[in-house]
Backbone as ProteinMPNN parsed JSONL, in Angstrom:
{"seq_chain_A": "MSEAITHTAPLWRWTGENNGSWHFVTIGGEAGEAIAAHEAMRRLELGHRRGFGSVRVTARIGTSEWRTSVFPSKAEGGWLLPVKAAVRKAEGLAEGDAVSVTLTLT", "coords_chain_A": {"N_chain_A": [[-19.032, 49.454, 8.043], [-16.306, 47.354, 8.556], [-12.913, 46.403, 8.742], [-10.373, 44.062, 9.309], [-6.923, 44.121, 9.969], [-3.586, 42.854, 10.183], [-0.377, 43.483, 11.535], [3.155, 43.548, 12.011], [5.654, 45.233, 13.759], [8.407, 47.216, 15.06], [8.225, 48.622, 18.383], [8.446, 52.001, 19.096], [9.831, 55.03, 20.565], [8.85, 58.407, 20.908], [10.085, 61.511, 21.864], [9.052, 64.535, 23.192], [9.472, 68.172, 23.186], [9.263, 68.993, 25.862], [10.176, 66.849, 27.273], [8.222, 64.923, 27.503], [7.024, 61.711, 26.584], [5.95, 59.445, 24.028], [4.777, 56.324, 22.835], [4.894, 54.383, 19.874], [3.737, 52.307, 17.157], [4.659, 51.854, 13.874], [2.629, 51.521, 11.117], [3.01, 50.121, 8.148], [3.654, 49.261, 4.671], [1.64, 46.74, 3.073], [-0.417, 46.713, 4.967], [-0.506, 49.386, 5.759], [-1.248, 50.528, 3.334], [-3.82, 49.479, 3.094], [-5.097, 50.825, 5.182], [-4.888, 53.451, 4.242], [-6.491, 53.282, 1.925], [-8.954, 52.737, 3.107], [-9.304, 55.109, 4.56], [-9.531, 56.943, 2.44], [-11.931, 56.093, 1.244], [-13.728, 56.569, 3.359], [-13.482, 59.342, 3.518], [-14.606, 60.102, 1.081], [-17.231, 59.214, 1.516], [-18.03, 60.788, 3.736], [-17.441, 63.355, 2.945], [-15.432, 64.908, 3.917], [-12.262, 65.043, 5.687], [-11.297, 63.282, 8.686], [-10.089, 64.627, 11.799], [-6.724, 65.56, 11.511], [-6.442, 63.691, 9.503], [-6.935, 61.215, 10.516], [-7.783, 57.744, 11.303], [-10.263, 55.853, 12.759], [-9.845, 53.089, 14.964], [-10.047, 49.782, 16.373], [-7.721, 48.423, 18.391], [-5.625, 45.589, 18.921], [-3.311, 44.028, 20.918], [-1.747, 41.217, 21.862], [-3.544, 40.183, 24.637], [-4.687, 42.561, 25.145], [-6.999, 45.09, 24.344], [-8.129, 48.034, 22.769], [-9.771, 51.166, 21.955], [-8.833, 53.547, 19.577], [-7.129, 55.905, 17.479], [-5.424, 55.837, 14.325], [-2.767, 57.645, 12.793], [-1.739, 59.46, 9.913], [1.654, 59.41, 8.822], [3.965, 61.604, 7.736], [6.709, 61.847, 8.019], [7.654, 59.279, 8.8], [6.342, 57.672, 7.02], [3.566, 55.6, 6.155], [1.351, 54.745, 8.853], [0.707, 55.904, 12.177], [0.376, 54.234, 15.187], [-0.577, 54.917, 18.358], [0.604, 53.57, 21.412], [-0.52, 52.969, 24.465], [0.601, 53.384, 27.901], [-0.579, 51.568, 29.737], [-1.177, 49.364, 28.127], [1.375, 48.654, 27.205], [2.536, 47.9, 29.633], [0.808, 45.793, 30.488], [1.279, 43.921, 28.485], [3.954, 43.513, 28.631], [5.808, 45.046, 27.116], [8.601, 46.703, 25.619], [10.563, 49.479, 24.43], [11.635, 49.02, 21.116], [10.88, 46.351, 20.933], [9.437, 43.808, 18.887], [6.196, 44.126, 17.771], [3.119, 42.617, 17.368], [0.202, 43.583, 15.96], [-3.325, 43.742, 15.713], [-5.617, 45.457, 13.848], [-8.847, 46.718, 13.761], [-10.606, 48.372, 11.452], [-12.749, 51.122, 11.635]], "CA_chain_A": [[-18.031, 48.63, 7.405], [-15.08, 47.206, 9.328], [-11.93, 45.532, 8.119], [-9.294, 43.766, 10.248], [-5.611, 43.905, 9.38], [-2.547, 42.512, 11.152], [0.938, 44.008, 11.149], [4.194, 43.442, 13.032], [6.689, 46.26, 13.611], [8.978, 47.548, 16.366], [7.692, 49.695, 19.208], [9.455, 53.062, 19.218], [9.45, 56.138, 21.438], [9.077, 59.782, 20.478], [10.178, 62.405, 23.009], [8.742, 65.909, 22.837], [10.338, 69.24, 23.692], [9.175, 69.073, 27.324], [10.577, 65.527, 27.746], [7.124, 63.966, 27.493], [7.288, 60.724, 25.532], [4.853, 58.616, 23.549], [5.237, 55.124, 22.136], [4.142, 54.124, 18.652], [4.078, 51.286, 16.166], [4.39, 52.368, 12.533], [1.931, 50.551, 10.276], [3.386, 50.412, 6.767], [3.479, 48.184, 3.706], [0.27, 46.435, 2.648], [-1.344, 47.125, 6.024], [-0.627, 50.84, 5.641], [-2.023, 50.813, 2.125], [-5.219, 49.159, 3.394], [-5.617, 51.922, 5.996], [-5.019, 54.612, 3.347], [-7.667, 53.056, 1.077], [-10.116, 52.885, 3.987], [-9.449, 56.546, 4.844], [-10.012, 57.601, 1.219], [-13.347, 55.752, 1.09], [-14.474, 57.289, 4.391], [-13.474, 60.761, 3.145], [-15.604, 60.254, 0.022], [-18.553, 59.041, 2.126], [-18.343, 61.883, 4.655], [-17.225, 64.643, 2.292], [-14.323, 65.6, 4.58], [-11.336, 64.19, 6.446], [-11.324, 63.377, 10.148], [-8.985, 65.417, 12.322], [-5.364, 65.126, 11.194], [-6.484, 62.581, 8.555], [-6.912, 59.988, 11.312], [-8.733, 56.655, 11.067], [-10.623, 55.164, 14.009], [-9.559, 51.658, 14.969], [-9.937, 49.013, 17.607], [-6.408, 47.79, 18.319], [-5.401, 44.453, 19.824], [-1.955, 43.491, 21.07], [-1.896, 40.151, 22.857], [-4.911, 40.139, 25.177], [-5.128, 43.944, 25.367], [-7.751, 45.679, 23.244], [-8.575, 49.397, 23.069], [-10.191, 51.999, 20.822], [-7.956, 54.701, 19.377], [-7.031, 56.28, 16.072], [-4.096, 55.857, 13.72], [-2.534, 58.93, 12.163], [-0.77, 59.372, 8.821], [2.973, 59.933, 9.156], [4.745, 62.05, 6.583], [8.124, 61.608, 8.302], [7.934, 57.848, 8.852], [5.58, 56.927, 6.024], [2.611, 54.714, 6.807], [0.418, 55.251, 9.855], [1.214, 55.789, 13.539], [-0.527, 53.717, 16.216], [-0.082, 55.164, 19.712], [0.443, 52.424, 22.316], [-0.53, 53.584, 25.788], [1.403, 52.748, 28.95], [-1.29, 50.417, 30.325], [-1.024, 48.235, 27.201], [2.792, 48.243, 27.247], [2.751, 47.205, 30.907], [0.053, 44.533, 30.495], [1.85, 42.983, 27.512], [5.388, 43.403, 28.871], [6.494, 45.591, 25.941], [9.607, 47.75, 25.795], [11.016, 50.108, 23.193], [12.412, 48.139, 20.254], [10.243, 45.036, 20.807], [8.554, 43.578, 17.742], [4.821, 44.09, 18.248], [2.115, 42.18, 16.403], [-1.037, 44.269, 16.283], [-4.467, 43.583, 14.826], [-6.439, 46.655, 13.83], [-10.14, 46.666, 13.105], [-10.897, 49.718, 10.967], [-14.179, 51.416, 11.821]], "C_chain_A": [[-16.82, 48.553, 8.32], [-14.202, 46.159, 8.655], [-10.822, 45.316, 9.132], [-8.006, 43.517, 9.479], [-4.618, 43.609, 10.496], [-1.208, 42.978, 10.624], [1.897, 43.831, 12.32], [5.284, 44.453, 12.735], [7.24, 46.574, 15.002], [8.241, 48.694, 17.062], [8.792, 50.747, 19.348], [8.908, 54.226, 20.027], [9.795, 57.471, 20.791], [9.079, 60.641, 21.725], [9.972, 63.829, 22.539], [9.7, 66.903, 23.476], [10.353, 69.32, 25.213], [9.475, 67.729, 27.984], [9.417, 64.565, 27.949], [7.405, 62.957, 26.385], [6.046, 59.904, 25.249], [5.446, 57.456, 22.787], [4.298, 54.815, 20.979], [4.616, 52.843, 17.982], [3.723, 51.908, 14.822], [3.782, 51.249, 11.699], [2.218, 50.93, 8.825], [3.065, 49.249, 5.848], [2.031, 47.998, 3.297], [-0.761, 46.861, 3.684], [-1.571, 48.634, 5.965], [-1.442, 51.245, 4.431], [-3.507, 50.531, 2.345], [-5.857, 50.27, 4.231], [-5.842, 53.15, 5.119], [-6.247, 54.473, 2.45], [-8.948, 53.241, 1.884], [-10.373, 54.368, 4.27], [-10.004, 57.288, 3.633], [-11.5, 57.318, 1.003], [-14.2, 56.499, 2.107], [-14.575, 58.778, 4.056], [-14.507, 61.019, 2.058], [-17.018, 60.151, 0.587], [-18.962, 60.26, 2.946], [-18.23, 63.255, 4.009], [-16.131, 65.474, 2.932], [-13.448, 64.583, 5.297], [-11.621, 64.319, 7.928], [-10.105, 64.185, 10.583], [-7.632, 64.787, 12.068], [-5.322, 63.986, 10.182], [-6.529, 61.231, 9.241], [-7.987, 58.992, 10.888], [-8.996, 55.992, 12.412], [-10.376, 53.676, 13.874], [-9.835, 51.08, 16.352], [-8.646, 48.233, 17.453], [-6.337, 46.643, 19.317], [-3.935, 44.058, 19.742], [-2.053, 42.46, 22.174], [-3.336, 40.07, 23.314], [-5.474, 41.533, 25.43], [-5.832, 44.485, 24.128], [-8.232, 47.053, 23.672], [-8.959, 50.117, 21.79], [-9.297, 53.221, 20.774], [-8.057, 55.119, 17.922], [-5.599, 56.098, 15.618], [-3.995, 57.139, 12.914], [-1.519, 58.786, 11.038], [0.549, 60.016, 9.245], [3.711, 60.32, 7.892], [6.218, 61.711, 6.781], [8.473, 60.125, 8.212], [7.351, 57.095, 7.653], [4.64, 55.995, 6.763], [1.744, 55.458, 7.81], [0.99, 55.004, 11.238], [0.108, 55.323, 14.477], [0.075, 54.043, 17.574], [-0.38, 53.958, 20.603], [0.59, 52.955, 23.741], [0.212, 52.73, 26.822], [0.726, 51.514, 29.529], [-1.149, 49.178, 29.448], [0.417, 47.727, 27.231], [3.079, 47.439, 28.507], [2.078, 45.834, 30.909], [0.682, 43.483, 29.589], [3.363, 42.827, 27.655], [6.226, 43.93, 27.719], [7.477, 46.686, 26.321], [9.987, 48.299, 24.43], [11.912, 49.141, 22.413], [11.823, 46.748, 20.078], [9.408, 44.967, 19.533], [7.145, 43.362, 18.29], [3.914, 43.65, 17.107], [0.777, 42.767, 16.833], [-2.107, 43.923, 15.237], [-5.326, 44.823, 14.979], [-7.756, 46.354, 13.132], [-10.499, 48.102, 12.75], [-12.387, 49.971, 11.078], [-14.548, 52.728, 11.16]], "O_chain_A": [[-16.352, 49.581, 8.811], [-14.682, 45.179, 8.086], [-10.366, 46.274, 9.757], [-7.99, 42.803, 8.476], [-4.794, 44.065, 11.626], [-0.928, 42.886, 9.429], [1.502, 43.948, 13.479], [5.783, 44.533, 11.613], [6.615, 46.239, 16.009], [7.712, 49.601, 16.42], [9.932, 50.42, 19.678], [7.696, 54.395, 20.164], [10.867, 57.648, 20.212], [8.182, 60.525, 22.56], [10.631, 64.285, 21.604], [10.616, 66.528, 24.208], [11.376, 69.684, 25.793], [9.074, 67.495, 29.125], [9.609, 63.489, 28.515], [7.968, 63.317, 25.352], [5.202, 59.699, 26.122], [6.499, 57.586, 22.163], [3.081, 54.964, 21.085], [5.729, 52.368, 18.206], [2.621, 52.428, 14.645], [4.351, 50.163, 11.59], [1.722, 51.945, 8.335], [2.295, 48.357, 6.206], [1.279, 48.967, 3.184], [-1.85, 47.315, 3.332], [-2.702, 49.101, 6.107], [-2.232, 52.187, 4.488], [-4.358, 51.262, 1.84], [-7.018, 50.619, 4.019], [-6.871, 53.816, 5.237], [-6.969, 55.448, 2.239], [-9.912, 53.835, 1.401], [-11.515, 54.827, 4.226], [-10.854, 58.166, 3.781], [-12.248, 58.217, 0.619], [-15.27, 57.006, 1.77], [-15.612, 59.403, 4.277], [-15.208, 62.03, 2.095], [-17.904, 60.907, 0.188], [-20.103, 60.714, 2.863], [-18.85, 64.214, 4.469], [-15.915, 66.621, 2.54], [-13.83, 63.429, 5.49], [-12.128, 65.346, 8.38], [-9.187, 64.393, 9.791], [-7.417, 63.615, 12.376], [-4.273, 63.366, 10.011], [-6.203, 60.212, 8.633], [-8.958, 59.339, 10.215], [-8.061, 55.614, 13.119], [-10.647, 53.071, 12.837], [-9.854, 51.792, 17.356], [-8.485, 47.469, 16.501], [-6.907, 46.708, 20.406], [-3.395, 43.794, 18.668], [-2.406, 42.793, 23.305], [-4.247, 39.911, 22.501], [-6.611, 41.671, 25.879], [-5.334, 44.359, 23.009], [-8.69, 47.23, 24.801], [-8.541, 49.744, 20.694], [-9.034, 53.854, 21.796], [-8.985, 54.718, 17.22], [-4.668, 56.191, 16.417], [-4.994, 57.658, 12.416], [-0.535, 58.063, 11.189], [0.562, 61.034, 9.936], [4.043, 59.466, 7.071], [6.903, 61.331, 5.831], [9.482, 59.762, 7.609], [7.815, 56.007, 7.314], [4.912, 55.636, 7.909], [1.443, 56.639, 7.642], [1.682, 54.009, 11.457], [-0.957, 55.936, 14.555], [1.129, 53.51, 17.921], [-1.473, 53.395, 20.556], [1.679, 53.338, 24.166], [0.418, 51.531, 26.638], [1.392, 50.512, 29.787], [-1.016, 48.067, 29.96], [0.654, 46.52, 27.278], [3.776, 46.425, 28.462], [2.692, 44.835, 31.282], [0.628, 42.289, 29.887], [3.987, 42.092, 26.888], [7.246, 43.334, 27.375], [7.225, 47.488, 27.22], [9.759, 47.658, 23.404], [12.822, 48.528, 22.971], [12.222, 46.028, 19.163], [8.757, 45.939, 19.149], [6.93, 42.521, 19.163], [3.933, 44.23, 16.021], [0.283, 42.487, 17.925], [-1.824, 43.827, 14.043], [-5.715, 45.197, 16.085], [-7.77, 45.796, 12.035], [-10.675, 48.945, 13.63], [-13.198, 49.14, 10.668], [-15.706, 53.14, 11.21]]}, "name": "protein", "num_of_chains": 1, "seq": "MSEAITHTAPLWRWTGENNGSWHFVTIGGEAGEAIAAHEAMRRLELGHRRGFGSVRVTARIGTSEWRTSVFPSKAEGGWLLPVKAAVRKAEGLAEGDAVSVTLTLT"}
């Protein structure tokens, strides 16, 4: 079963204790609810949660497509989509840019 959802949100950066940084898009609202419902159904099918409660996705921003996972965010609410440097570079994205992403839930 796969379901595609689209969401637009700003790209933001998280910096860790060792100054490493990662970029994310927070998937909230109806799109976030769709991911949560998908995760609940998968948990019932499998009898357990995936690591960290994650959901596998194929993500597309512009012409860039990659396989990753989204992770539930207690602090931000919704789900966190990591956006790797190669995608940011290929799509000309910077922190704070509005990013339209299509996720195919797998």
